[in-house]
C-alpha positions as CSV (number, residue, x, y, z in Angstrom):
1,M,69.7,143.8,203.9
2,A,69.2,141.1,200.9
3,L,70.6,143.1,198.6
4,W,74.0,142.8,200.4
5,W,74.4,139.3,200.5
6,G,73.1,138.7,197.0
7,W,76.6,140.7,195.6
8,P,79.0,138.2,196.8
9,L,77.0,135.6,195.5
10,L,76.7,137.0,191.9
11,L,80.8,137.6,192.0
12,G,81.1,134.2,193.0
13,W,79.1,132.9,190.5
14,L,80.9,135.2,187.8
15,L,84.2,134.0,188.5
16,V,83.3,130.3,188.7
17,A,81.8,130.6,185.2
18,G,84.9,132.0,183.7
19,S,82.9,134.7,182.4
20,C,84.4,137.8,184.2
21,Q,87.4,139.6,182.9
22,V,89.6,141.6,185.3
23,W,91.0,144.6,183.7
24,P,94.2,145.9,185.2
25,A,94.2,148.6,187.8
26,Q,96.6,150.6,186.6
27,P,96.4,152.2,183.1
28,D,100.4,151.4,182.0
29,A,99.6,147.7,182.8
30,R,100.3,145.5,179.9
31,P,97.7,143.3,178.6
32,M,97.8,139.6,179.0
33,A,99.0,137.9,175.9
34,T,96.6,135.8,174.2
35,P,97.3,132.0,173.4
36,T,98.1,131.3,169.6
37,P,96.1,128.3,168.7
38,S,98.4,125.6,167.1
39,V,97.9,124.2,163.9
40,S,98.3,120.8,163.8
41,P,99.7,119.7,160.3
42,T,96.6,118.1,158.1
43,P,97.2,114.6,156.4
44,R,98.3,115.2,152.9
45,Q,95.8,113.6,150.5
46,A,97.3,111.8,147.4
47,P,97.1,113.8,144.4
48,P,94.5,113.2,142.3
49,P,94.9,110.6,139.3
50,P,96.1,112.1,136.0
51,V,93.3,113.3,133.6
52,S,93.1,111.2,130.7
53,P,92.7,112.7,127.2
54,T,89.1,112.7,126.1
55,P,89.0,110.5,123.4
56,A,88.3,112.1,120.0
57,A,84.6,112.1,119.1
58,E,83.4,109.4,116.7
59,P,82.5,110.6,113.2
60,Q,79.1,110.2,112.6
61,V,79.2,110.6,109.1
62,T,81.9,108.5,106.6
63,I,82.5,108.2,103.0
64,S,83.3,104.5,101.8
65,A,83.1,105.5,98.0
66,P,85.1,107.3,96.2
67,A,88.2,106.3,97.4
68,P,90.3,109.4,98.6
69,G,92.6,110.7,95.2
70,A,90.1,108.9,92.9
71,A,89.6,109.9,89.4
72,I,86.1,110.7,88.8
73,G,83.7,111.5,86.1
74,S,80.0,111.9,86.3
75,P,78.0,110.5,87.6
76,V,79.8,109.7,90.7
77,R,78.8,107.0,93.2
78,V,78.9,108.4,96.6
79,A,78.3,105.9,99.6
80,G,79.1,105.2,103.2
81,R,77.5,105.0,106.4
82,A,75.9,107.6,109.0
83,R,74.5,108.0,112.4
84,V,72.8,111.1,112.0
85,F,69.3,112.8,112.8
86,E,66.6,111.0,110.6
87,G,69.1,109.8,108.4
88,T,69.2,112.9,106.4
89,L,72.1,113.7,104.5
90,T,73.5,116.1,101.8
91,A,76.2,115.4,99.2
92,I,77.9,118.0,97.5
93,V,80.7,117.9,94.9
94,Y,83.2,120.8,94.6
95,D,85.9,121.8,91.9
96,G,89.3,122.9,92.5
97,Q,88.5,126.4,93.6
98,G,85.9,125.6,96.2
99,R,82.7,126.1,93.6
100,E,80.0,123.7,94.1
101,L,79.0,121.5,91.3
102,V,76.2,119.6,92.6
103,R,74.1,119.4,96.0
104,Q,71.9,116.6,96.5
105,V,69.8,115.4,99.6
106,V,70.4,111.7,100.6
107,Q,68.7,109.2,102.8
108,A,70.4,107.0,105.0
109,S,68.8,103.6,105.6
110,A,68.3,104.2,109.3
111,G,68.3,107.2,111.7
112,A,70.1,108.1,114.8
113,P,71.2,106.7,117.2
114,E,71.2,103.9,114.9
115,W,74.1,103.6,111.9
116,G,72.8,103.7,108.4
117,A,74.1,103.3,104.8
118,Y,73.5,105.5,102.0
119,Q,74.4,105.5,98.7
120,S,73.6,108.3,95.7
121,E,74.7,109.1,92.1
122,L,75.4,112.4,91.6
123,S,75.5,114.2,88.0
124,F,77.8,117.3,87.7
125,P,79.3,119.3,85.3
126,A,82.5,117.9,84.3
127,P,85.4,120.5,84.0
128,E,87.2,121.2,80.8
129,R,90.3,119.9,82.2
130,Q,91.1,117.2,84.9
131,G,91.9,118.8,88.1
132,P,91.7,118.5,92.3
133,G,87.9,118.2,93.5
134,R,86.2,117.6,96.9
135,I,83.1,115.6,97.8
136,E,81.5,116.5,101.1
137,V,78.7,114.5,102.8
138,V,77.3,116.9,105.6
139,T,74.5,117.0,107.6
140,Y,72.8,120.2,109.1
141,S,71.1,121.3,112.5
142,A,67.3,121.0,112.3
143,R,67.1,123.7,115.3
144,D,69.0,126.4,114.0
145,G,70.4,124.9,110.3
146,S,74.4,125.1,111.3
147,L,76.5,122.4,110.1
148,E,76.6,119.5,112.4
149,H,78.9,116.8,111.0
150,R,80.9,116.7,107.9
151,A,83.1,114.2,106.3
152,A,85.1,115.1,102.9
153,V,87.2,113.1,100.3
154,P,89.5,114.5,97.8
155,V,89.2,113.6,94.3
156,I,90.3,114.0,90.9
157,L,87.9,115.1,88.3
158,Q,88.0,114.0,85.1
159,A,87.6,116.4,82.1
160,R,84.9,116.2,79.9
161,S,85.7,113.9,77.0
162,V,85.7,115.9,73.9
163,S,84.5,113.9,70.8
164,P,86.1,114.0,67.9
165,T,84.8,116.7,65.4
166,P,83.5,114.8,62.2
167,T,85.5,115.4,59.2
168,A,84.3,114.6,55.7
169,A,84.6,110.9,54.7
170,S,87.5,110.7,52.4
171,P,86.3,109.7,48.9
172,Q,87.0,105.7,48.5
173,R,88.7,104.4,45.6
């Protein structure tokens, strides 16, 4: 007897809660259309600000002497400023064919993060004829030895001077 009056309570509770789904009694009945959720337009956001170009990295090695295009002989004074690890640099003179004429380690007055001045005289074998050349000041990675920083100036290598051959002194009369 208690089961008989319990069924109506259970059915009522399911209908009130809205969790009861009623299936069509006929197999050919069409299902009810489900409502399409309305999409409200999202507010437009302002476009992002334009990206400014990345500034070029400041050179960490500069060469102040010799000037680009200068005619140089041996020895040549190489000077400049650098902000490099432990202030250690390498100065190199190349001829017009890219052959290394001299390589010398140079020490700046300070290491990074400070700027240090450097100066050195490089002696190299002068070419037979005047021609193009290049001076480079570079640094190498302490971690793997790869080239880190490089500054270069084109120069004109002066030919070695040819001393006149001694001639027999002419007799004086």
